[in-house]
C-alpha positions as CSV (number, residue, x, y, z in Angstrom):
1,M,-1.9,-10.4,12.8
2,A,-5.6,-9.6,13.2
3,L,-6.3,-6.0,12.2
4,K,-9.8,-4.4,12.3
5,V,-10.9,-1.1,10.7
6,A,-14.4,0.3,11.7
7,I,-16.5,1.7,8.9
8,V,-18.2,4.6,10.6
9,G,-20.6,7.3,9.4
10,L,-24.1,8.9,9.6
11,P,-27.0,6.8,8.2
12,N,-27.3,6.7,4.4
13,V,-23.8,7.9,3.5
14,G,-22.9,4.7,1.7
15,K,-21.2,2.7,4.5
16,S,-23.0,-0.6,3.8
17,T,-22.7,-0.2,0.1
18,L,-19.0,0.3,0.6
19,F,-18.8,-2.7,2.9
20,N,-20.6,-4.9,0.4
21,A,-18.1,-3.9,-2.3
22,L,-15.2,-4.6,0.1
23,T,-16.3,-8.1,1.0
24,K,-17.9,-8.8,-2.4
25,T,-21.0,-10.0,-0.7
26,A,-24.5,-8.6,0.1
27,A,-24.1,-9.5,3.8
28,A,-24.8,-6.0,4.9
29,Q,-28.3,-4.9,3.9
30,A,-27.9,-1.6,2.0
31,A,-31.3,0.2,2.4
32,N,-32.5,3.7,2.3
33,Y,-33.4,4.2,5.9
34,P,-31.4,4.7,9.1
35,F,-30.1,1.8,11.2
36,C,-30.5,-0.8,8.4
37,T,-27.3,-2.3,9.8
38,I,-28.3,-3.5,13.3
39,E,-25.3,-5.8,14.0
40,P,-21.8,-5.0,13.0
41,N,-21.0,-7.0,9.8
42,T,-17.4,-8.2,9.6
43,G,-15.5,-8.8,6.3
44,D,-12.0,-10.1,5.9
45,V,-10.5,-8.8,2.7
46,A,-7.3,-9.2,0.8
47,V,-4.7,-6.4,0.6
48,P,-4.2,-5.6,-3.1
49,E,-0.6,-6.8,-3.9
50,P,0.4,-7.0,-7.5
51,R,3.9,-8.0,-6.6
52,L,2.7,-11.4,-5.3
53,K,1.5,-12.5,-8.8
54,V,4.9,-11.6,-10.2
55,L,6.7,-13.6,-7.6
56,A,4.4,-16.6,-8.0
57,E,5.0,-16.6,-11.8
58,I,8.8,-16.6,-11.3
59,A,8.7,-19.3,-8.6
60,G,5.9,-21.4,-10.2
61,S,3.9,-21.1,-7.0
62,K,0.7,-23.1,-7.0
63,E,-1.1,-20.8,-4.7
64,I,-1.1,-17.0,-4.0
65,I,-1.9,-15.9,-0.4
66,P,-2.2,-12.2,0.2
67,S,-2.2,-10.3,3.5
68,R,-5.6,-9.6,4.9
69,I,-7.4,-6.9,6.8
70,T,-10.8,-6.9,8.5
71,F,-13.4,-4.2,8.0
72,V,-16.4,-3.8,10.3
73,D,-19.6,-2.1,9.1
74,I,-21.0,-0.4,12.1
75,A,-24.5,0.9,12.6
76,G,-25.1,4.5,11.6
77,L,-24.4,7.1,14.2
78,V,-26.7,10.1,14.9
79,R,-26.4,13.2,16.9
80,G,-26.5,12.2,20.6
81,A,-25.0,8.8,20.2
82,S,-22.7,9.3,23.1
83,K,-25.8,9.6,25.3
84,G,-27.3,6.5,23.8
85,E,-29.4,8.1,21.0
86,G,-30.1,5.8,18.0
87,L,-27.8,2.8,18.4
88,G,-25.2,4.9,20.2
89,N,-24.0,2.6,23.0
90,Q,-23.7,-0.3,20.7
91,F,-22.0,1.8,18.1
92,L,-19.3,3.0,20.5
93,A,-18.6,-0.4,22.0
94,N,-18.1,-1.9,18.5
95,I,-15.6,0.8,17.5
96,R,-13.6,0.4,20.7
97,D,-12.8,-3.2,19.5
98,C,-11.1,-1.9,16.3
99,D,-7.6,-0.7,15.5
100,A,-8.6,2.2,13.2
101,I,-11.6,4.1,12.0
102,A,-12.7,4.8,8.4
103,F,-15.1,7.8,8.5
104,V,-17.4,7.7,5.5
105,A,-18.6,11.1,4.4
106,R,-21.3,11.7,1.8
107,C,-19.9,13.8,-1.0
108,F,-22.7,13.2,-3.6
109,V,-26.1,14.7,-4.2
110,D,-29.1,12.3,-4.8
111,D,-32.6,13.4,-4.0
112,D,-33.7,9.8,-3.9
113,I,-31.5,9.0,-0.9
114,T,-32.5,10.8,2.3
115,H,-30.0,12.4,4.7
116,V,-30.7,12.2,8.4
117,E,-29.8,15.9,8.8
118,D,-31.7,17.0,5.7
119,R,-28.7,18.5,4.0
120,I,-25.4,17.6,2.2
121,D,-22.5,18.9,4.2
122,P,-19.8,16.2,4.6
123,V,-17.6,18.3,7.0
124,S,-20.6,18.8,9.3
125,D,-21.2,15.1,9.1
126,L,-17.7,14.4,10.2
127,E,-17.9,17.0,13.0
128,I,-21.0,15.2,14.4
129,I,-19.3,11.9,14.4
130,E,-16.0,13.3,15.9
131,T,-18.0,15.3,18.5
132,E,-19.9,12.2,19.7
133,L,-16.6,10.2,19.9
134,M,-15.0,13.1,21.9
135,L,-18.0,13.3,24.3
136,A,-17.8,9.5,24.8
137,D,-14.0,9.8,25.6
138,L,-14.6,12.7,28.0
139,E,-17.2,10.9,29.9
140,S,-15.1,7.7,30.1
141,L,-12.0,9.7,31.3
142,E,-13.8,11.8,33.8
143,R,-15.4,8.8,35.4
144,R,-12.0,6.9,35.7
145,R,-10.0,9.9,36.8
146,V,-11.6,10.0,40.3
147,Q,-10.3,6.6,41.4
148,M,-7.1,7.0,39.5
149,E,-6.3,10.3,41.4
150,K,-6.9,8.6,44.7
151,R,-4.5,5.8,43.9
152,A,-1.9,8.3,42.5
153,K,-2.0,10.3,45.7
154,A,-1.5,7.1,47.7
155,G,1.8,6.6,45.7
156,D,0.8,4.2,43.1
157,K,3.3,4.7,40.3
158,E,1.2,3.3,37.5
159,S,-1.8,5.5,38.5
160,Q,0.5,8.5,38.5
161,L,1.6,7.8,35.0
162,N,-1.9,7.1,33.8
163,L,-3.3,10.3,35.5
164,K,-0.7,12.4,33.6
165,L,-1.9,10.8,30.3
166,V,-5.6,11.2,31.3
167,D,-5.1,14.9,32.0
168,L,-3.3,15.3,28.6
169,A,-6.2,13.6,26.8
170,L,-8.7,15.8,28.7
171,T,-6.8,18.9,27.8
172,Q,-6.9,17.9,24.1
173,L,-10.6,17.0,24.2
174,N,-11.7,20.0,26.1
175,A,-9.9,22.1,23.4
176,G,-12.1,20.4,20.8
177,K,-9.2,18.2,19.4
178,P,-9.3,14.5,19.0
179,A,-6.9,12.5,21.2
180,R,-4.9,11.3,18.2
181,T,-3.4,14.8,17.8
182,A,-1.6,14.6,21.2
183,E,2.1,14.1,21.2
184,I,2.9,10.9,23.1
185,S,6.4,9.7,23.8
186,K,7.5,6.1,22.8
187,E,7.8,5.2,26.5
188,D,4.2,6.3,27.2
189,R,2.6,4.8,24.1
190,K,1.6,1.5,25.6
191,A,-0.1,3.1,28.6
192,W,-1.7,5.6,26.3
193,D,-3.2,2.8,24.1
194,M,-4.5,1.1,27.3
195,L,-6.8,4.1,27.8
196,Q,-8.8,2.8,24.8
197,L,-9.8,6.3,23.6
198,L,-12.0,6.3,20.5
199,T,-10.5,9.6,19.2
200,A,-7.0,8.2,19.7
201,L,-7.5,5.6,16.9
202,P,-5.9,6.3,13.6
203,A,-8.4,7.9,11.3
204,L,-9.1,7.6,7.6
205,Y,-11.6,10.0,6.0
206,V,-13.4,8.3,3.0
207,S,-15.2,10.7,0.6
208,N,-18.0,8.7,-1.1
209,V,-18.5,10.6,-4.4
210,D,-20.8,10.3,-7.4
211,E,-19.7,8.2,-10.4
212,N,-18.4,11.2,-12.4
213,S,-16.1,12.2,-9.5
214,A,-14.6,8.8,-8.8
215,D,-11.2,9.6,-10.3
216,E,-10.2,13.0,-8.8
217,G,-13.1,13.8,-6.4
218,N,-15.2,17.0,-6.3
219,E,-15.6,20.2,-4.3
220,L,-17.2,18.3,-1.4
221,S,-14.4,15.8,-1.2
222,D,-11.8,18.6,-1.3
223,L,-13.4,20.0,1.8
224,V,-13.0,16.5,3.5
225,A,-9.4,16.3,2.5
226,A,-8.7,19.7,4.0
227,R,-10.5,18.6,7.2
228,A,-8.5,15.4,7.4
229,A,-5.3,17.3,7.2
230,K,-6.4,19.5,10.1
231,D,-7.5,16.5,12.2
232,G,-4.3,14.6,11.6
233,A,-6.1,12.0,9.5
234,N,-5.6,10.4,6.1
235,S,-8.2,10.8,3.3
236,V,-9.2,8.9,0.2
237,V,-11.8,9.4,-2.6
238,I,-14.1,6.5,-3.6
239,S,-17.3,5.9,-5.4
240,A,-19.0,3.1,-3.4
241,K,-21.6,2.7,-6.1
242,I,-19.1,2.0,-8.9
243,D,-17.1,-0.3,-6.6
244,S,-20.2,-2.3,-5.6
245,E,-20.9,-2.8,-9.3
246,L,-17.3,-3.8,-10.0
247,A,-17.4,-6.3,-7.1
248,V,-19.8,-8.7,-9.0
249,L,-17.7,-8.7,-12.2
250,D,-14.9,-11.1,-13.1
251,E,-11.4,-9.7,-13.6
252,A,-11.7,-9.2,-17.4
253,E,-15.1,-7.5,-17.0
254,Q,-13.7,-5.2,-14.3
255,L,-10.8,-4.1,-16.5
256,E,-13.3,-3.3,-19.3
257,F,-15.6,-1.4,-17.0
258,L,-12.7,0.6,-15.5
259,E,-11.5,1.5,-18.9
260,T,-14.9,2.9,-19.9
261,L,-14.8,5.0,-16.7
262,G,-11.2,6.2,-17.3
263,L,-10.1,4.7,-14.0
264,A,-6.8,2.9,-13.4
265,E,-8.1,0.6,-10.6
266,P,-11.0,0.1,-8.3
267,G,-11.3,2.8,-5.6
268,L,-11.3,0.0,-3.1
269,N,-7.7,-0.8,-3.8
270,R,-6.7,2.7,-2.8
271,L,-8.9,2.5,0.3
272,I,-7.5,-0.8,1.5
273,R,-3.9,0.3,0.9
274,E,-4.5,3.5,2.7
275,A,-6.0,1.7,5.7
276,Y,-3.0,-0.7,5.7
277,S,-0.6,2.3,5.6
278,L,-2.6,4.1,8.3
279,L,-1.9,1.3,10.7
280,G,1.9,1.5,10.0
281,L,1.9,-1.8,8.2
282,Q,4.0,-3.3,5.4
283,S,4.4,-6.7,3.8
284,Y,7.3,-9.2,3.3
285,F,7.1,-12.3,1.1
286,T,7.8,-16.0,1.3
287,V,8.0,-17.7,-2.0
288,G,8.2,-21.3,-3.1
289,P,6.7,-23.9,-5.4
290,K,3.8,-24.5,-3.0
291,E,2.8,-20.9,-2.4
292,A,3.7,-17.2,-2.7
293,R,2.6,-15.5,0.4
294,A,2.5,-11.9,1.8
295,W,2.9,-11.5,5.6
296,T,1.9,-8.4,7.5
297,I,4.3,-6.7,9.9
298,H,4.7,-3.2,11.3
299,V,7.1,-0.8,9.8
300,G,10.3,-1.0,11.8
301,D,9.9,-4.7,12.8
302,T,13.1,-6.7,13.0
303,A,13.8,-10.0,11.3
304,P,12.9,-12.1,14.4
305,Q,9.7,-10.2,14.8
306,A,8.8,-10.9,11.2
307,A,9.6,-14.5,11.7
308,G,7.2,-14.6,14.7
309,V,4.3,-13.6,12.5
310,I,4.6,-17.1,10.8
311,H,5.1,-18.9,14.1
312,T,6.2,-17.9,17.5
313,D,8.8,-20.7,17.5
314,F,10.4,-19.0,14.5
315,E,11.0,-15.9,16.6
316,K,12.1,-17.7,19.8
317,G,14.6,-19.9,17.9
318,F,15.7,-17.3,15.3
319,I,19.2,-17.9,13.9
320,R,19.2,-15.8,10.7
321,A,17.2,-14.6,7.7
322,E,18.0,-15.2,4.1
323,T,16.8,-12.0,2.4
324,I,16.4,-10.9,-1.2
325,A,15.0,-7.5,-2.1
326,Y,12.0,-7.7,-4.3
327,D,13.5,-5.8,-7.2
328,D,16.6,-8.1,-7.2
329,Y,14.4,-11.2,-7.0
330,V,12.4,-10.1,-10.0
331,A,15.4,-8.8,-12.1
332,L,17.4,-12.1,-11.5
333,R,14.3,-14.3,-12.0
334,G,14.4,-16.1,-8.7
335,E,16.4,-17.2,-5.6
336,A,19.1,-19.3,-7.4
337,K,20.3,-16.5,-9.7
338,A,20.0,-14.0,-6.8
339,R,22.3,-16.2,-4.7
340,E,24.8,-16.5,-7.5
341,A,24.8,-12.8,-8.0
342,G,25.4,-12.2,-4.3
343,K,22.0,-10.5,-3.8
344,L,20.9,-13.0,-1.2
345,R,21.9,-11.6,2.2
346,A,22.2,-13.3,5.5
347,E,20.7,-11.0,8.1
348,G,20.8,-11.3,11.9
349,K,18.5,-10.3,14.8
350,S,19.0,-6.6,14.4
351,Y,18.0,-6.4,10.7
352,V,15.0,-4.2,10.1
353,V,12.8,-5.8,7.5
354,K,12.0,-3.7,4.4
355,D,8.7,-3.6,2.5
356,G,8.8,-6.3,-0.2
357,D,11.7,-8.3,1.2
358,V,11.6,-12.0,0.1
359,M,12.6,-14.0,3.1
360,N,13.5,-17.4,4.4
361,F,14.1,-18.0,8.1
362,L,16.5,-20.4,9.8
363,F,15.7,-21.3,13.4
364,S,16.6,-23.8,16.0
């Protein structure tokens, strides 16, 4: 399951520093001037999953394979991007290809790092970004609506449905609200997604704070959290500077560094998990002597759908799933004892997979 999250923000808010830390590379040039990121840098990162290590130790697995999620570092946006200012057109096209947006807001003061608006106001930064995305959506919808209305009047059923959704989106946007705040029925969700609205993408507000605020945030990040709640978005606090330093250390050095800072884990772990959750995702596991592996599925997926993530033939020929809850697998130290204790269940096509299920599929 290929999933992409766009890292978006004004220039010099810490996007590329964050991206470098996420991917543990210096692929994105982090420099103190606008537009240092010209092409979108893409990094495929592991979803932090401590349960995998536990399962691997019990099963004696030779390899651990976590779920993964892709982050895209996109060129800094400026006021007027929807009209092509800065790298606006390229910026918007790159976002449209993603499944969610992580808005990075600058919540630190540093006179050595310039701000494109000559002030530190993270909420205003977010408003600039959201406004540009809303303007881009408005222009796109108004342009498409003309032809859509003609086809709808001619009796085209699909156009009639789409026109209803376009008008709903226009109502939201003209009221200054992102499209994600609209209430969409389950039946209309597919057609709504086909509109490819930038402001309909799930949003995560990332407060990039100074080192001393990495644990609980600060007054600026509190403002961002309040704004996220208002906009129907999630929020997370991170210090991109700390995490970029952590990224080049080995595991033992990371733990020591975190301890000196009074942090339980890297901020990146929270960010990745929050992005994973934002997309409505969860993991199930397959475990054996060769590998312990996490597989990504949507919350609410059934056993055949989960099997299909491994291979489409598994879903087509699904017979049943042998399932053990993670806690039972760990408490009973593996599949054999879980089976003896009656904790291994045979589940059919209607079974809704739970986060952390350890599964084995039988198929024809």
